[in-house]
C-alpha positions in Angstrom: -10.5 3.6 -16.9 -8.3 0.8 -17.5 -9.7 -2.9 -18.1 -9.2 -6.0 -17.3 -10.6 -9.0 -19.7 -10.9 -12.1 -18.0 -11.2 -14.9 -20.7 -10.8 -18.4 -21.0 -12.9 -21.3 -22.0 -16.2 -22.4 -21.4 -16.6 -23.9 -17.6 -13.4 -23.0 -16.2 -15.4 -20.2 -13.8 -14.9 -17.1 -15.2 -18.0 -15.8 -13.9 -18.0 -17.5 -11.2 -13.8 -15.6 -10.4 -16.3 -12.7 -11.9 -19.2 -12.2 -8.8 -16.8 -12.5 -6.4 -13.9 -9.6 -7.7 -17.0 -7.6 -8.3 -18.7 -9.3 -4.5 -22.0 -9.4 -6.5 -24.4 -12.1 -8.4 -24.3 -9.8 -12.0 -23.0 -12.8 -13.9 -25.0 -16.0 -14.9 -22.7 -18.6 -13.6 -23.9 -21.9 -14.7 -22.8 -25.8 -15.5 -23.0 -24.8 -19.4 -21.1 -23.5 -21.9 -21.8 -19.9 -23.6 -23.6 -19.2 -19.9 -21.6 -15.7 -20.2 -22.9 -13.7 -23.6 -23.1 -10.3 -23.2 -19.5 -9.0 -21.6 -20.5 -8.5 -18.0 -18.6 -4.9 -16.5 -17.6 -4.6 -12.9 -15.5 -1.9 -10.8 -13.3 -3.1 -8.3 -12.2 -1.5 -5.0 -8.2 -2.0 -5.5 -7.0 -3.7 -2.0 -4.8 -0.9 0.0 -4.1 -2.0 3.4 -2.8 2.0 3.6 -5.8 4.0 3.7 -7.3 2.0 6.9 -4.1 3.3 8.2 -4.4 6.3 7.1 -8.0 7.3 8.0 -7.4 6.4 11.6 -4.1 8.7 12.1 -6.6 11.7 10.3 -9.9 11.0 12.0 -11.0 10.6 8.3 -14.1 10.2 7.4 -14.3 7.9 4.9 -12.5 6.1 2.3 -11.9 6.8 -1.3 -10.2 3.1 -2.9 -8.4 3.4 -6.1 -10.8 1.3 -8.1 -10.0 -1.2 -11.7 -11.9 -2.4 -14.3 -13.1 -6.0 -14.8 -15.0 -7.5 -17.6 -16.3 -11.1 -17.3 -15.7 -12.3 -21.6 -17.6 -15.0 -23.1 -15.7 -18.2 -23.5 -13.8 -19.5 -26.3 -13.5 -22.4 -28.1 -11.5 -24.0 -31.3 -12.0 -22.0 -34.2 -13.2 -19.2 -32.6 -11.1 -16.6 -35.0 -13.2 -18.5 -38.1 -16.3 -17.6 -36.3 -17.0 -20.6 -34.3 -19.1 -20.7 -30.9 -19.1 -17.0 -29.8 -15.7 -16.6 -31.4 -16.1 -13.1 -33.2 -17.7 -11.4 -30.4 -14.8 -12.8 -27.9 -11.9 -11.5 -30.4 -14.5 -8.0 -30.4 -14.5 -8.2 -26.5 -10.8 -9.1 -25.9 -9.9 -6.2 -28.4 -11.2 -3.6 -26.2 -9.3 -4.4 -23.3 -6.1 -3.3 -21.7 -5.2 -6.7 -20.3 -6.3 -9.9 -20.1 -6.7 -12.6 -17.3 -6.9 -16.1 -18.6 -8.7 -18.6 -16.1 -7.9 -21.8 -16.1 -9.3 -25.0 -14.6 -6.5 -26.6 -12.3 -9.2 -29.2 -9.9 -11.1 -32.2 -11.2 -14.3 -32.3 -10.5 -16.3 -35.0 -12.5 -19.3 -32.8 -12.0 -18.5 -30.0 -13.8 -18.4 -30.5 -17.5 -15.2 -29.5 -19.5 -15.5 -28.2 -22.7 -12.1 -30.4 -23.9 -13.5 -33.1 -22.3 -10.4 -33.5 -19.7 -8.4 -31.2 -17.0 -5.4 -29.6 -19.3 -4.7 -26.5 -18.1 -2.0 -26.5 -21.2 -3.9 -27.5 -23.3 -6.6 -24.8 -22.5 -4.4 -21.7 -22.6 -2.7 -23.2 -25.9 -6.3 -23.3 -27.4 -6.8 -19.1 -26.6 -3.1 -18.9 -27.8 -3.5 -20.3 -31.2 -6.8 -18.5 -31.9 -5.6 -15.7 -30.4 -2.7 -16.0 -32.9 -4.9 -17.1 -35.7 -6.8 -14.0 -35.8 -3.6 -11.5 -35.3 -2.1 -13.3 -38.0 -4.7 -12.1 -39.9 -4.6 -8.4 -39.1 -0.8 -8.3 -39.8 -1.4 -9.6 -42.8 -3.7 -6.7 -43.9 -1.6 -3.9 -42.4 1.7 -5.9 -44.1 -0.4 -5.6 -47.6 -1.9 -1.7 -46.9 2.2 -0.4 -45.3 3.8 -2.3 -48.9 1.7 -0.3 -51.1 2.9 3.0 -48.7 6.0 1.7 -49.0 6.5 2.5 -52.9 5.6 6.4 -51.7 8.4 6.5 -49.5 6.2 5.9 -46.2 9.0 5.6 -43.5 6.5 4.9 -41.3 5.0 2.5 -44.1 8.6 1.1 -43.8 9.0 0.5 -40.4 5.7 -1.4 -40.0 6.4 -3.7 -42.3 10.3 -4.2 -40.9 7.8 -4.9 -37.3 5.5 -7.3 -38.5 8.4 -9.4 -40.3 9.7 -10.0 -37.1 6.3 -10.6 -36.0 4.9 -13.3 -38.4 7.2 -15.8 -37.6 6.3 -15.5 -33.3 2.6 -15.9 -34.2 2.9 -19.0 -36.9 4.3 -20.7 -34.2 1.0 -20.7 -31.9 3.8 -18.2 -29.6 2.0 -14.7 -28.6 3.3 -11.7 -29.7 4.2 -10.0 -26.0 6.6 -12.8 -26.2 8.6 -11.9 -29.0 12.1 -9.9 -29.1 11.1 -6.0 -30.0 12.8 -2.5 -29.0 10.4 -0.7 -26.5 10.1 1.4 -30.0 8.6 -2.0 -31.7 6.9 -1.9 -28.5 5.2 1.3 -28.7 4.0 1.3 -32.0 2.9 -2.8 -31.7 0.7 -1.7 -28.9 -1.0 0.8 -30.9 -2.2 -1.8 -33.5 -4.0 -3.0 -30.8 -3.5 -7.1 -31.3 -5.1 -9.5 -29.1 -1.7 -11.5 -28.3 0.4 -8.5 -27.5 -1.8 -7.8 -24.1 0.3 -8.4 -20.8 -1.6 -11.4 -19.4 -1.7 -13.0 -15.8 -2.8 -16.6 -15.8 -5.3 -17.4 -12.4 -5.2 -21.1 -11.6 -8.5 -22.2 -10.8 -7.7 -24.8 -8.0 -10.2 -26.6 -4.8 -9.5 -25.8 -1.8 -7.4 -28.2 -0.9 -5.0 -26.8 -3.2 -5.1 -23.6 -2.3 -3.9 -24.2 1.1 -0.5 -25.5 -0.8 1.2 -22.5 -1.6 3.2 -25.0 -4.1 -0.2 -26.0 -5.8 -1.0 -29.8 -8.0 0.6 -30.6 -11.0 -1.7 -28.8 -13.5 -0.6 -25.6 -11.5 2.8 -26.5 -11.7 2.6 -27.5 -15.6 1.0 -23.7 -15.6 3.6 -22.2 -14.1 6.1 -23.8 -16.3 4.2 -22.4 -19.0 4.2 -18.6 -17.8 7.8 -18.7 -16.9 8.3 -19.0 -20.9 6.2 -16.0 -21.2 7.3 -13.9 -18.7 3.7 -14.1 -16.9 1.9 -14.3 -14.0 0.3 -17.1 -11.8 -2.0 -16.1 -9.1 -3.2 -18.9 -7.4 -7.3 -18.7 -6.5 -10.2 -21.4 -5.9 -13.4 -19.4 -7.5 -15.8 -21.6 -5.5 -14.1 -20.0 -2.1 -13.9 -17.0 -3.0 -17.8 -16.5 -4.3 -18.8 -17.8 -0.8 -16.3 -14.9 1.1 -18.4 -12.8 -0.2 -21.2 -13.2 2.0 -19.4 -12.8 5.2 -18.4 -9.9 7.1 -15.0 -8.3 6.9 -13.6 -10.6 10.6 -15.3 -13.6 9.4 -14.0 -13.4 6.3 -10.4 -13.1 8.0 -10.9 -15.7 10.4 -12.1 -18.5 7.2 -8.7 -17.6 5.3 -6.7 -17.8 8.5 -8.4 -21.3 9.7 -7.1 -22.4 6.0 -3.8 -20.9 6.7 -4.0 -18.8 3.9 -2.9 -15.2 4.7 -5.2 -13.7 1.9 -7.7 -13.8 -0.6 -6.5 -15.0 -3.5 -9.5 -12.3 -5.3 -6.9 -9.6 -3.4 -3.8 -10.6 -5.1 -5.0 -10.8 -8.1 -6.9 -7.0 -8.3 -3.0 -6.0 -7.1 -1.7 -7.5 -10.0 -4.1 -6.7 -12.6 -3.8 -3.1 -11.2 0.0 -3.4 -11.1 -0.3 -5.2 -14.6 -1.9 -1.9 -16.5 1.1 -0.3 -16.0 -0.8 1.9 -12.4 0.0 2.8 -9.2 -1.7 5.0 -6.6 -0.9 8.5 -4.9 -2.7 8.9 -1.7 -4.5 12.1 -0.4 -5.5 12.4 3.3 -7.5 14.2 5.4 -10.9 15.2 8.2 -13.0 14.5 5.5 -11.4 11.7 3.2 -8.3 9.5 2.7 -8.2 8.7 -1.0 -6.2 6.5 -3.2 -6.1 8.2 -6.7 -4.8 6.0 -9.7 -2.5 7.7 -12.1 0.4 5.2 -14.5 3.4 4.5 -13.6 5.8 7.3 -14.2 3.1 10.2 -13.8 5.0 13.8 -13.1 3.3 15.4 -10.5 1.1 18.1 -12.1 -0.5 15.4 -14.6 -1.6 13.3 -11.3 -3.0 17.0 -9.9 -5.2 16.9 -12.7 -6.7 13.3 -11.8 -8.3 15.1 -8.8 -9.4 18.4 -10.4 -7.6 19.7 -13.8 -7.9 23.1 -12.4 -5.0 22.2 -9.9 -2.9 20.6 -13.2 -4.0 24.1 -14.5 -2.3 26.2 -12.0 0.2 24.0 -10.4 2.9 25.7 -8.0 4.0 22.7 -6.1 4.0 19.6 -4.4 4.3 18.9 -1.0 5.7 15.4 -0.7 5.4 12.9 2.3 5.9 8.9 1.6 4.2 6.5 3.4 6.0 5.1 5.0 7.2 8.2 7.4 4.1 10.0 7.7 2.9 7.2 9.5 6.4 6.4 11.4 6.6 10.2 12.6 2.2 10.5 13.6 1.4 14.0 11.5 2.8 16.2 8.6 3.7 18.3 11.2 6.1 15.7 13.2 7.8 15.0 8.9 8.1 18.3 8.4 10.0 19.0 11.4 12.3 16.8 10.2 12.6 17.7 7.6 10.9 14.7 5.8 8.1 16.6 4.0 9.6 17.7 0.7 8.4 20.5 -1.9 8.6 19.5 -5.3 8.0 20.6 -8.9 6.4 20.1 -12.2 10.0 17.8 -13.1 8.8 15.3 -9.7 8.0 12.1 -11.0 5.4 10.5 -8.7 6.0 7.7 -6.7 3.3 4.9 -5.1 2.1 5.9 -1.3 4.0 9.4 -2.2 1.0 11.2 0.5 0.1 14.6 -2.1 -0.5 17.8 -0.7 -1.1 20.3 -3.8 -0.2 24.1 -4.1 -1.6 25.7 -6.6 -2.9 29.1 -7.9 -6.4 29.9 -11.1 
């Protein structure tokens, strides 16, 4: 399962957000640095408004949503790349994740200590970026030394690696993340295999107070984060970690009513989960019957046989065809039979690329 790591400076609301994401109190949320030492891991359901509709349509016994894994990683401080604080552990933990959610504090509260003594989210973002860049510089310098030795014996891959590294080093020396570097698709594929820290796709979770959450334009701190994110083509999601942790205790209808009273259409946590799922390059195809309605997770661009393999390896091995109905068509017409009569149930072969929201019935023979 792909993982999104929740990172940030100490005391910005990472563990409070993690508890809200996972709807449990497993992560210690405390008003002092390094409350999180060992990373907490939680498997989180991806909100999908299509599933209850299909459940009702099929009179299904249960819903099984898609999931994504979140990791609450220890707070980072200046000097982490040199081992300050819990730096070495932080860097090792983040290296294992597929994407990063950086929580940045965008609210004022004199009762909650900030490790830098004041609230300045862009400074906080840059603090972490610099530490990741320094760690990546060390990694690339070692890789370049190895590649230079290989290139002397005529290794083409080594020569390619040196050319890519020479592109990346100036970016890191400026304190910018590798994900902002101007690389070709082929070069990005190579860099991805190097597991560099600042190459990971990133969402900035702007942790705000309730008042700011009610105003989508945000406050001056949020504006500064959005301006910074725009330079990296990164996404910003507003969340109020404190409010989200309180919503966990409410029933679904109470939660909806509470959010409506605030003038908020959906939970910041729901938006964050969906954004993380998309950022990881994932999507869902759906299966629906009387037993269950289920969302299955696949990478964007997956072909039909490999999607079938997510259900069972035998279905992929014996794949014949996939009967595909779009969610929209199925809901509008009310049944598979009606969709088939209208010619909207398609039979697709091995080269079909799955689309998000495809409602599928695989045909196979083993």
